[in-house]
PDB file of N, CA, C and O in Angstrom:
ATOM      1  N   MET A   1     -10.065   3.690  43.902  1.00  0.00           N
ATOM      2  CA  MET A   1     -10.483   2.397  43.383  1.00  0.00           C
ATOM      3  C   MET A   1     -10.057   2.296  41.924  1.00  0.00           C
ATOM      4  O   MET A   1     -10.250   3.233  41.150  1.00  0.00           O
ATOM      5  N   THR A   2      -9.498   1.199  41.563  1.00  0.00           N
ATOM      6  CA  THR A   2      -9.031   0.957  40.204  1.00  0.00           C
ATOM      7  C   THR A   2      -9.930  -0.078  39.557  1.00  0.00           C
ATOM      8  O   THR A   2     -10.259  -1.096  40.168  1.00  0.00           O
ATOM      9  N   SER A   3     -10.324   0.180  38.330  1.00  0.00           N
ATOM     10  CA  SER A   3     -11.150  -0.800  37.623  1.00  0.00           C
ATOM     11  C   SER A   3     -10.369  -1.370  36.452  1.00  0.00           C
ATOM     12  O   SER A   3      -9.632  -0.652  35.776  1.00  0.00           O
ATOM     13  N   ALA A   4     -10.530  -2.627  36.223  1.00  0.00           N
ATOM     14  CA  ALA A   4      -9.849  -3.294  35.114  1.00  0.00           C
ATOM     15  C   ALA A   4     -10.631  -3.095  33.829  1.00  0.00           C
ATOM     16  O   ALA A   4     -11.860  -3.023  33.839  1.00  0.00           O
ATOM     17  N   ILE A   5      -9.907  -3.008  32.728  1.00  0.00           N
ATOM     18  CA  ILE A   5     -10.547  -2.908  31.414  1.00  0.00           C
ATOM     19  C   ILE A   5     -10.829  -4.317  30.924  1.00  0.00           C
ATOM     20  O   ILE A   5      -9.910  -5.129  30.828  1.00  0.00           O
ATOM     21  N   PRO A   6     -12.070  -4.619  30.616  1.00  0.00           N
ATOM     22  CA  PRO A   6     -12.382  -5.969  30.130  1.00  0.00           C
ATOM     23  C   PRO A   6     -11.696  -6.239  28.795  1.00  0.00           C
ATOM     24  O   PRO A   6     -11.494  -5.322  27.999  1.00  0.00           O
ATOM     25  N   LEU A   7     -11.341  -7.484  28.556  1.00  0.00           N
ATOM     26  CA  LEU A   7     -10.651  -7.869  27.328  1.00  0.00           C
ATOM     27  C   LEU A   7     -11.546  -7.778  26.094  1.00  0.00           C
ATOM     28  O   LEU A   7     -11.042  -7.798  24.972  1.00  0.00           O
ATOM     29  N   SER A   8     -12.824  -7.680  26.272  1.00  0.00           N
ATOM     30  CA  SER A   8     -13.744  -7.650  25.140  1.00  0.00           C
ATOM     31  C   SER A   8     -14.012  -6.236  24.628  1.00  0.00           C
ATOM     32  O   SER A   8     -15.020  -6.015  23.956  1.00  0.00           O
ATOM     33  N   THR A   9     -13.129  -5.264  24.929  1.00  0.00           N
ATOM     34  CA  THR A   9     -13.367  -3.890  24.498  1.00  0.00           C
ATOM     35  C   THR A   9     -13.083  -3.677  23.018  1.00  0.00           C
ATOM     36  O   THR A   9     -13.500  -2.667  22.450  1.00  0.00           O
ATOM     37  N   GLY A  10     -12.382  -4.608  22.387  1.00  0.00           N
ATOM     38  CA  GLY A  10     -12.058  -4.444  20.973  1.00  0.00           C
ATOM     39  C   GLY A  10     -10.786  -3.651  20.734  1.00  0.00           C
ATOM     40  O   GLY A  10     -10.424  -3.409  19.583  1.00  0.00           O
ATOM     41  N   ILE A  11     -10.100  -3.239  21.793  1.00  0.00           N
ATOM     42  CA  ILE A  11      -8.849  -2.505  21.654  1.00  0.00           C
ATOM     43  C   ILE A  11      -7.715  -3.506  21.490  1.00  0.00           C
ATOM     44  O   ILE A  11      -7.559  -4.407  22.314  1.00  0.00           O
ATOM     45  N   ASP A  12      -6.936  -3.358  20.450  1.00  0.00           N
ATOM     46  CA  ASP A  12      -5.814  -4.249  20.194  1.00  0.00           C
ATOM     47  C   ASP A  12      -4.600  -3.728  20.956  1.00  0.00           C
ATOM     48  O   ASP A  12      -4.109  -2.642  20.647  1.00  0.00           O
ATOM     49  N   PRO A  13      -4.100  -4.476  21.951  1.00  0.00           N
ATOM     50  CA  PRO A  13      -2.970  -3.993  22.735  1.00  0.00           C
ATOM     51  C   PRO A  13      -1.643  -4.037  21.997  1.00  0.00           C
ATOM     52  O   PRO A  13      -0.680  -3.412  22.442  1.00  0.00           O
ATOM     53  N   THR A  14      -1.563  -4.749  20.893  1.00  0.00           N
ATOM     54  CA  THR A  14      -0.309  -4.823  20.139  1.00  0.00           C
ATOM     55  C   THR A  14      -0.250  -3.673  19.145  1.00  0.00           C
ATOM     56  O   THR A  14      -1.259  -3.338  18.524  1.00  0.00           O
ATOM     57  N   PRO A  15       0.929  -3.062  18.989  1.00  0.00           N
ATOM     58  CA  PRO A  15       1.032  -1.954  18.035  1.00  0.00           C
ATOM     59  C   PRO A  15       0.833  -2.457  16.609  1.00  0.00           C
ATOM     60  O   PRO A  15       1.298  -3.542  16.260  1.00  0.00           O
ATOM     61  N   SER A  16       0.153  -1.681  15.799  1.00  0.00           N
ATOM     62  CA  SER A  16      -0.079  -2.094  14.413  1.00  0.00           C
ATOM     63  C   SER A  16       1.055  -1.583  13.535  1.00  0.00           C
ATOM     64  O   SER A  16       1.697  -0.579  13.848  1.00  0.00           O
ATOM     65  N   ARG A  17       1.288  -2.274  12.453  1.00  0.00           N
ATOM     66  CA  ARG A  17       2.343  -1.854  11.528  1.00  0.00           C
ATOM     67  C   ARG A  17       1.830  -0.693  10.692  1.00  0.00           C
ATOM     68  O   ARG A  17       0.622  -0.537  10.511  1.00  0.00           O
ATOM     69  N   PRO A  18       2.746   0.122  10.182  1.00  0.00           N
ATOM     70  CA  PRO A  18       2.311   1.246   9.337  1.00  0.00           C
ATOM     71  C   PRO A  18       1.615   0.738   8.080  1.00  0.00           C
ATOM     72  O   PRO A  18       1.913  -0.357   7.603  1.00  0.00           O
ATOM     73  N   ARG A  19       0.720   1.502   7.560  1.00  0.00           N
ATOM     74  CA  ARG A  19       0.009   1.163   6.333  1.00  0.00           C
ATOM     75  C   ARG A  19       0.643   1.893   5.152  1.00  0.00           C
ATOM     76  O   ARG A  19       1.238   2.955   5.336  1.00  0.00           O
ATOM     77  N   PRO A  20       0.526   1.337   3.934  1.00  0.00           N
ATOM     78  CA  PRO A  20       1.005   2.083   2.771  1.00  0.00           C
ATOM     79  C   PRO A  20       0.301   3.440   2.716  1.00  0.00           C
ATOM     80  O   PRO A  20      -0.876   3.550   3.060  1.00  0.00           O
ATOM     81  N   ARG A  21       1.033   4.474   2.281  1.00  0.00           N
ATOM     82  CA  ARG A  21       0.489   5.831   2.303  1.00  0.00           C
ATOM     83  C   ARG A  21       0.684   6.496   0.952  1.00  0.00           C
ATOM     84  O   ARG A  21       1.797   6.520   0.427  1.00  0.00           O
ATOM     85  N   GLU A  22      -0.381   7.033   0.389  1.00  0.00           N
ATOM     86  CA  GLU A  22      -0.295   7.763  -0.875  1.00  0.00           C
ATOM     87  C   GLU A  22       0.332   9.129  -0.617  1.00  0.00           C
ATOM     88  O   GLU A  22      -0.105   9.863   0.269  1.00  0.00           O
ATOM     89  N   LEU A  23       1.365   9.466  -1.402  1.00  0.00           N
ATOM     90  CA  LEU A  23       2.061  10.737  -1.244  1.00  0.00           C
ATOM     91  C   LEU A  23       1.557  11.782  -2.222  1.00  0.00           C
ATOM     92  O   LEU A  23       1.333  12.934  -1.851  1.00  0.00           O
ATOM     93  N   SER A  24       1.380  11.376  -3.483  1.00  0.00           N
ATOM     94  CA  SER A  24       0.877  12.323  -4.479  1.00  0.00           C
ATOM     95  C   SER A  24       0.227  11.586  -5.626  1.00  0.00           C
ATOM     96  O   SER A  24       0.464  10.398  -5.845  1.00  0.00           O
ATOM     97  N   ARG A  25      -0.597  12.317  -6.352  1.00  0.00           N
ATOM     98  CA  ARG A  25      -1.355  11.774  -7.489  1.00  0.00           C
ATOM     99  C   ARG A  25      -1.306  12.825  -8.581  1.00  0.00           C
ATOM    100  O   ARG A  25      -1.633  13.988  -8.345  1.00  0.00           O
ATOM    101  N   HIS A  26      -0.893  12.415  -9.791  1.00  0.00           N
ATOM    102  CA  HIS A  26      -0.728  13.370 -10.885  1.00  0.00           C
ATOM    103  C   HIS A  26      -1.385  12.859 -12.162  1.00  0.00           C
ATOM    104  O   HIS A  26      -1.132  11.733 -12.591  1.00  0.00           O
ATOM    105  N   ARG A  27      -2.216  13.679 -12.758  1.00  0.00           N
ATOM    106  CA  ARG A  27      -2.819  13.354 -14.048  1.00  0.00           C
ATOM    107  C   ARG A  27      -1.772  13.673 -15.113  1.00  0.00           C
ATOM    108  O   ARG A  27      -1.247  14.785 -15.153  1.00  0.00           O
ATOM    109  N   VAL A  28      -1.468  12.704 -15.975  1.00  0.00           N
ATOM    110  CA  VAL A  28      -0.539  12.891 -17.091  1.00  0.00           C
ATOM    111  C   VAL A  28      -1.294  12.647 -18.388  1.00  0.00           C
ATOM    112  O   VAL A  28      -2.461  12.259 -18.363  1.00  0.00           O
ATOM    113  N   SER A  29      -0.644  12.869 -19.505  1.00  0.00           N
ATOM    114  CA  SER A  29      -1.342  12.819 -20.793  1.00  0.00           C
ATOM    115  C   SER A  29      -2.054  11.494 -21.060  1.00  0.00           C
ATOM    116  O   SER A  29      -3.097  11.479 -21.713  1.00  0.00           O
ATOM    117  N   GLY A  30      -1.508  10.384 -20.567  1.00  0.00           N
ATOM    118  CA  GLY A  30      -2.130   9.104 -20.879  1.00  0.00           C
ATOM    119  C   GLY A  30      -2.766   8.395 -19.713  1.00  0.00           C
ATOM    120  O   GLY A  30      -3.232   7.267 -19.869  1.00  0.00           O
ATOM    121  N   GLY A  31      -2.805   9.013 -18.543  1.00  0.00           N
ATOM    122  CA  GLY A  31      -3.385   8.316 -17.404  1.00  0.00           C
ATOM    123  C   GLY A  31      -3.110   9.007 -16.083  1.00  0.00           C
ATOM    124  O   GLY A  31      -3.147  10.233 -15.981  1.00  0.00           O
ATOM    125  N   LEU A  32      -2.833   8.194 -15.072  1.00  0.00           N
ATOM    126  CA  LEU A  32      -2.663   8.694 -13.720  1.00  0.00           C
ATOM    127  C   LEU A  32      -1.400   8.082 -13.115  1.00  0.00           C
ATOM    128  O   LEU A  32      -1.191   6.872 -13.200  1.00  0.00           O
ATOM    129  N   VAL A  33      -0.552   8.926 -12.500  1.00  0.00           N
ATOM    130  CA  VAL A  33       0.643   8.460 -11.797  1.00  0.00           C
ATOM    131  C   VAL A  33       0.421   8.702 -10.312  1.00  0.00           C
ATOM    132  O   VAL A  33       0.053   9.801  -9.899  1.00  0.00           O
ATOM    133  N   VAL A  34       0.649   7.660  -9.510  1.00  0.00           N
ATOM    134  CA  VAL A  34       0.488   7.753  -8.061  1.00  0.00           C
ATOM    135  C   VAL A  34       1.809   7.355  -7.404  1.00  0.00           C
ATOM    136  O   VAL A  34       2.348   6.279  -7.662  1.00  0.00           O
ATOM    137  N   TRP A  35       2.320   8.249  -6.548  1.00  0.00           N
ATOM    138  CA  TRP A  35       3.514   7.973  -5.754  1.00  0.00           C
ATOM    139  C   TRP A  35       3.050   7.608  -4.353  1.00  0.00           C
ATOM    140  O   TRP A  35       2.191   8.282  -3.783  1.00  0.00           O
ATOM    141  N   SER A  36       3.616   6.542  -3.798  1.00  0.00           N
ATOM    142  CA  SER A  36       3.228   6.120  -2.458  1.00  0.00           C
ATOM    143  C   SER A  36       4.438   5.619  -1.688  1.00  0.00           C
ATOM    144  O   SER A  36       5.483   5.321  -2.267  1.00  0.00           O
ATOM    145  N   ARG A  37       4.281   5.531  -0.380  1.00  0.00           N
ATOM    146  CA  ARG A  37       5.315   4.997   0.505  1.00  0.00           C
ATOM    147  C   ARG A  37       4.747   3.723   1.106  1.00  0.00           C
ATOM    148  O   ARG A  37       3.706   3.749   1.764  1.00  0.00           O
ATOM    149  N   CYS A  38       5.434   2.603   0.877  1.00  0.00           N
ATOM    150  CA  CYS A  38       4.973   1.309   1.366  1.00  0.00           C
ATOM    151  C   CYS A  38       5.153   1.253   2.884  1.00  0.00           C
ATOM    152  O   CYS A  38       5.861   2.076   3.464  1.00  0.00           O
ATOM    153  N   SER A  39       4.512   0.284   3.514  1.00  0.00           N
ATOM    154  CA  SER A  39       4.647   0.125   4.966  1.00  0.00           C
ATOM    155  C   SER A  39       6.071  -0.222   5.362  1.00  0.00           C
ATOM    156  O   SER A  39       6.458  -0.009   6.511  1.00  0.00           O
ATOM    157  N   CYS A  40       6.868  -0.759   4.424  1.00  0.00           N
ATOM    158  CA  CYS A  40       8.267  -1.079   4.716  1.00  0.00           C
ATOM    159  C   CYS A  40       9.177   0.129   4.503  1.00  0.00           C
ATOM    160  O   CYS A  40      10.366   0.071   4.817  1.00  0.00           O
ATOM    161  N   GLY A  41       8.626   1.226   3.970  1.00  0.00           N
ATOM    162  CA  GLY A  41       9.399   2.438   3.751  1.00  0.00           C
ATOM    163  C   GLY A  41       9.811   2.673   2.315  1.00  0.00           C
ATOM    164  O   GLY A  41      10.336   3.741   1.998  1.00  0.00           O
ATOM    165  N   ARG A  42       9.590   1.710   1.436  1.00  0.00           N
ATOM    166  CA  ARG A  42      10.001   1.831   0.037  1.00  0.00           C
ATOM    167  C   ARG A  42       9.098   2.811  -0.715  1.00  0.00           C
ATOM    168  O   ARG A  42       7.876   2.795  -0.563  1.00  0.00           O
ATOM    169  N   LEU A  43       9.727   3.664  -1.527  1.00  0.00           N
ATOM    170  CA  LEU A  43       8.986   4.589  -2.383  1.00  0.00           C
ATOM    171  C   LEU A  43       8.534   3.840  -3.633  1.00  0.00           C
ATOM    172  O   LEU A  43       9.323   3.128  -4.255  1.00  0.00           O
ATOM    173  N   ARG A  44       7.275   4.000  -3.996  1.00  0.00           N
ATOM    174  CA  ARG A  44       6.728   3.275  -5.152  1.00  0.00           C
ATOM    175  C   ARG A  44       5.963   4.216  -6.066  1.00  0.00           C
ATOM    176  O   ARG A  44       5.397   5.215  -5.622  1.00  0.00           O
ATOM    177  N   MET A  45       5.956   3.878  -7.354  1.00  0.00           N
ATOM    178  CA  MET A  45       5.212   4.629  -8.351  1.00  0.00           C
ATOM    179  C   MET A  45       4.321   3.644  -9.092  1.00  0.00           C
ATOM    180  O   MET A  45       4.736   2.534  -9.424  1.00  0.00           O
ATOM    181  N   ALA A  46       3.093   4.068  -9.344  1.00  0.00           N
ATOM    182  CA  ALA A  46       2.174   3.257 -10.141  1.00  0.00           C
ATOM    183  C   ALA A  46       1.564   4.139 -11.221  1.00  0.00           C
ATOM    184  O   ALA A  46       1.128   5.260 -10.959  1.00  0.00           O
ATOM    185  N   TYR A  47       1.543   3.614 -12.433  1.00  0.00           N
ATOM    186  CA  TYR A  47       0.944   4.327 -13.568  1.00  0.00           C
ATOM    187  C   TYR A  47      -0.266   3.532 -14.024  1.00  0.00           C
ATOM    188  O   TYR A  47      -0.156   2.353 -14.360  1.00  0.00           O
ATOM    189  N   ALA A  48      -1.411   4.180 -14.032  1.00  0.00           N
ATOM    190  CA  ALA A  48      -2.645   3.551 -14.505  1.00  0.00           C
ATOM    191  C   ALA A  48      -3.105   4.297 -15.747  1.00  0.00           C
ATOM    192  O   ALA A  48      -3.518   5.453 -15.656  1.00  0.00           O
ATOM    193  N   PRO A  49      -3.038   3.649 -16.914  1.00  0.00           N
ATOM    194  CA  PRO A  49      -3.453   4.322 -18.142  1.00  0.00           C
ATOM    195  C   PRO A  49      -4.955   4.589 -18.168  1.00  0.00           C
ATOM    196  O   PRO A  49      -5.740   3.864 -17.558  1.00  0.00           O
ATOM    197  N   ASP A  50      -5.340   5.650 -18.891  1.00  0.00           N
ATOM    198  CA  ASP A  50      -6.761   5.961 -19.055  1.00  0.00           C
ATOM    199  C   ASP A  50      -7.475   4.866 -19.824  1.00  0.00           C
ATOM    200  O   ASP A  50      -8.644   4.577 -19.567  1.00  0.00           O
ATOM    201  N   ASP A  51      -6.767   4.256 -20.772  1.00  0.00           N
ATOM    202  CA  ASP A  51      -7.341   3.194 -21.592  1.00  0.00           C
ATOM    203  C   ASP A  51      -6.623   1.896 -21.237  1.00  0.00           C
ATOM    204  O   ASP A  51      -5.659   1.528 -21.909  1.00  0.00           O
ATOM    205  N   PRO A  52      -7.073   1.191 -20.192  1.00  0.00           N
ATOM    206  CA  PRO A  52      -6.375  -0.014 -19.755  1.00  0.00           C
ATOM    207  C   PRO A  52      -6.367  -1.100 -20.819  1.00  0.00           C
ATOM    208  O   PRO A  52      -7.243  -1.167 -21.681  1.00  0.00           O
ATOM    209  N   ASP A  53      -5.369  -1.931 -20.730  1.00  0.00           N
ATOM    210  CA  ASP A  53      -5.216  -3.056 -21.647  1.00  0.00           C
ATOM    211  C   ASP A  53      -6.390  -4.017 -21.460  1.00  0.00           C
ATOM    212  O   ASP A  53      -6.655  -4.447 -20.338  1.00  0.00           O
ATOM    213  N   PRO A  54      -7.094  -4.359 -22.534  1.00  0.00           N
ATOM    214  CA  PRO A  54      -8.243  -5.266 -22.399  1.00  0.00           C
ATOM    215  C   PRO A  54      -7.854  -6.655 -21.906  1.00  0.00           C
ATOM    216  O   PRO A  54      -8.712  -7.413 -21.452  1.00  0.00           O
ATOM    217  N   ALA A  55      -6.564  -6.997 -21.989  1.00  0.00           N
ATOM    218  CA  ALA A  55      -6.130  -8.318 -21.523  1.00  0.00           C
ATOM    219  C   ALA A  55      -6.137  -8.401 -20.001  1.00  0.00           C
ATOM    220  O   ALA A  55      -5.941  -9.477 -19.437  1.00  0.00           O
ATOM    221  N   GLY A  56      -6.361  -7.275 -19.336  1.00  0.00           N
ATOM    222  CA  GLY A  56      -6.449  -7.278 -17.885  1.00  0.00           C
ATOM    223  C   GLY A  56      -5.114  -7.234 -17.176  1.00  0.00           C
ATOM    224  O   GLY A  56      -5.022  -7.624 -16.012  1.00  0.00           O
ATOM    225  N   GLU A  57      -4.068  -6.763 -17.858  1.00  0.00           N
ATOM    226  CA  GLU A  57      -2.765  -6.670 -17.209  1.00  0.00           C
ATOM    227  C   GLU A  57      -2.775  -5.595 -16.128  1.00  0.00           C
ATOM    228  O   GLU A  57      -3.545  -4.637 -16.187  1.00  0.00           O
ATOM    229  N   ARG A  58      -1.909  -5.776 -15.149  1.00  0.00           N
ATOM    230  CA  ARG A  58      -1.814  -4.826 -14.040  1.00  0.00           C
ATOM    231  C   ARG A  58      -1.183  -3.521 -14.506  1.00  0.00           C
ATOM    232  O   ARG A  58      -0.479  -3.499 -15.515  1.00  0.00           O
ATOM    233  N   PRO A  59      -1.431  -2.424 -13.772  1.00  0.00           N
ATOM    234  CA  PRO A  59      -0.806  -1.144 -14.114  1.00  0.00           C
ATOM    235  C   PRO A  59       0.713  -1.231 -13.981  1.00  0.00           C
ATOM    236  O   PRO A  59       1.227  -2.073 -13.245  1.00  0.00           O
ATOM    237  N   LEU A  60       1.424  -0.368 -14.689  1.00  0.00           N
ATOM    238  CA  LEU A  60       2.872  -0.288 -14.628  1.00  0.00           C
ATOM    239  C   LEU A  60       3.288   0.225 -13.255  1.00  0.00           C
ATOM    240  O   LEU A  60       2.726   1.203 -12.763  1.00  0.00           O
ATOM    241  N   THR A  61       4.262  -0.423 -12.636  1.00  0.00           N
ATOM    242  CA  THR A  61       4.747   0.008 -11.326  1.00  0.00           C
ATOM    243  C   THR A  61       6.258   0.097 -11.345  1.00  0.00           C
ATOM    244  O   THR A  61       6.912  -0.550 -12.162  1.00  0.00           O
ATOM    245  N   ALA A  62       6.818   0.896 -10.447  1.00  0.00           N
ATOM    246  CA  ALA A  62       8.264   1.013 -10.276  1.00  0.00           C
ATOM    247  C   ALA A  62       8.550   1.105  -8.791  1.00  0.00           C
ATOM    248  O   ALA A  62       7.739   1.619  -8.021  1.00  0.00           O
ATOM    249  N   GLY A  63       9.684   0.614  -8.403  1.00  0.00           N
ATOM    250  CA  GLY A  63      10.075   0.668  -7.006  1.00  0.00           C
ATOM    251  C   GLY A  63      10.309  -0.707  -6.424  1.00  0.00           C
ATOM    252  O   GLY A  63      10.760  -0.838  -5.285  1.00  0.00           O
ATOM    253  N   GLY A  64      10.008  -1.725  -7.191  1.00  0.00           N
ATOM    254  CA  GLY A  64      10.273  -3.081  -6.742  1.00  0.00           C
ATOM    255  C   GLY A  64       9.511  -3.452  -5.497  1.00  0.00           C
ATOM    256  O   GLY A  64       8.491  -2.850  -5.159  1.00  0.00           O
ATOM    257  N   GLY A  65      10.027  -4.457  -4.824  1.00  0.00           N
ATOM    258  CA  GLY A  65       9.402  -4.921  -3.599  1.00  0.00           C
ATOM    259  C   GLY A  65      10.461  -5.343  -2.600  1.00  0.00           C
ATOM    260  O   GLY A  65      11.583  -5.676  -2.980  1.00  0.00           O
ATOM    261  N   THR A  66      10.115  -5.330  -1.349  1.00  0.00           N
ATOM    262  CA  THR A  66      11.015  -5.743  -0.290  1.00  0.00           C
ATOM    263  C   THR A  66      10.651  -7.161   0.112  1.00  0.00           C
ATOM    264  O   THR A  66       9.510  -7.413   0.501  1.00  0.00           O
ATOM    265  N   PRO A  67      11.598  -8.103   0.027  1.00  0.00           N
ATOM    266  CA  PRO A  67      11.295  -9.479   0.423  1.00  0.00           C
ATOM    267  C   PRO A  67      10.754  -9.532   1.852  1.00  0.00           C
ATOM    268  O   PRO A  67      11.339  -8.963   2.773  1.00  0.00           O
ATOM    269  N   GLY A  68       9.642 -10.216   2.015  1.00  0.00           N
ATOM    270  CA  GLY A  68       9.022 -10.357   3.319  1.00  0.00           C
ATOM    271  C   GLY A  68       8.006  -9.285   3.658  1.00  0.00           C
ATOM    272  O   GLY A  68       7.275  -9.425   4.638  1.00  0.00           O
ATOM    273  N   CYS A  69       7.938  -8.210   2.871  1.00  0.00           N
ATOM    274  CA  CYS A  69       6.963  -7.160   3.142  1.00  0.00           C
ATOM    275  C   CYS A  69       5.577  -7.662   2.736  1.00  0.00           C
ATOM    276  O   CYS A  69       5.402  -8.127   1.610  1.00  0.00           O
ATOM    277  N   PRO A  70       4.596  -7.576   3.625  1.00  0.00           N
ATOM    278  CA  PRO A  70       3.267  -8.066   3.278  1.00  0.00           C
ATOM    279  C   PRO A  70       2.547  -7.215   2.237  1.00  0.00           C
ATOM    280  O   PRO A  70       1.529  -7.643   1.695  1.00  0.00           O
ATOM    281  N   ASP A  71       3.058  -6.012   1.946  1.00  0.00           N
ATOM    282  CA  ASP A  71       2.395  -5.138   0.991  1.00  0.00           C
ATOM    283  C   ASP A  71       3.054  -5.114  -0.388  1.00  0.00           C
ATOM    284  O   ASP A  71       2.369  -4.899  -1.388  1.00  0.00           O
ATOM    285  N   CYS A  72       4.369  -5.331  -0.462  1.00  0.00           N
ATOM    286  CA  CYS A  72       5.021  -5.167  -1.778  1.00  0.00           C
ATOM    287  C   CYS A  72       5.953  -6.327  -2.146  1.00  0.00           C
ATOM    288  O   CYS A  72       6.657  -6.231  -3.151  1.00  0.00           O
ATOM    289  N   ASP A  73       5.984  -7.407  -1.378  1.00  0.00           N
ATOM    290  CA  ASP A  73       6.866  -8.542  -1.684  1.00  0.00           C
ATOM    291  C   ASP A  73       6.486  -9.148  -3.011  1.00  0.00           C
ATOM    292  O   ASP A  73       5.360  -9.617  -3.175  1.00  0.00           O
ATOM    293  N   PRO A  74       7.428  -9.149  -3.993  1.00  0.00           N
ATOM    294  CA  PRO A  74       7.093  -9.700  -5.308  1.00  0.00           C
ATOM    295  C   PRO A  74       6.812 -11.193  -5.282  1.00  0.00           C
ATOM    296  O   PRO A  74       6.201 -11.714  -6.215  1.00  0.00           O
ATOM    297  N   GLY A  75       7.243 -11.901  -4.233  1.00  0.00           N
ATOM    298  CA  GLY A  75       7.019 -13.337  -4.157  1.00  0.00           C
ATOM    299  C   GLY A  75       5.705 -13.747  -3.546  1.00  0.00           C
ATOM    300  O   GLY A  75       5.361 -14.929  -3.549  1.00  0.00           O
ATOM    301  N   ARG A  76       4.961 -12.788  -3.019  1.00  0.00           N
ATOM    302  CA  ARG A  76       3.689 -13.173  -2.395  1.00  0.00           C
ATOM    303  C   ARG A  76       2.628 -13.392  -3.458  1.00  0.00           C
ATOM    304  O   ARG A  76       2.695 -12.824  -4.548  1.00  0.00           O
ATOM    305  N   ALA A  77       1.664 -14.208  -3.133  1.00  0.00           N
ATOM    306  CA  ALA A  77       0.615 -14.522  -4.116  1.00  0.00           C
ATOM    307  C   ALA A  77      -0.407 -13.439  -4.190  1.00  0.00           C
ATOM    308  O   ALA A  77      -1.359 -13.540  -4.965  1.00  0.00           O
TER     309      ALA A  77
END
């Protein structure tokens, strides 16, 4: 006898996209450097100073963005 799985199980049948993944974290003299791999595959670096700018500017980043990537596209809001 075969039983059907009800649709209300909460299991998403569609494959999910990869999530950004932190590769390493390093304490440096003025703050913290984090290397990560974006869901699109791009390698990224973020530097967060210990004493952030009071103007509220974002941390320094390197690695750019991939157009259309929901995680790193520079054109997204």
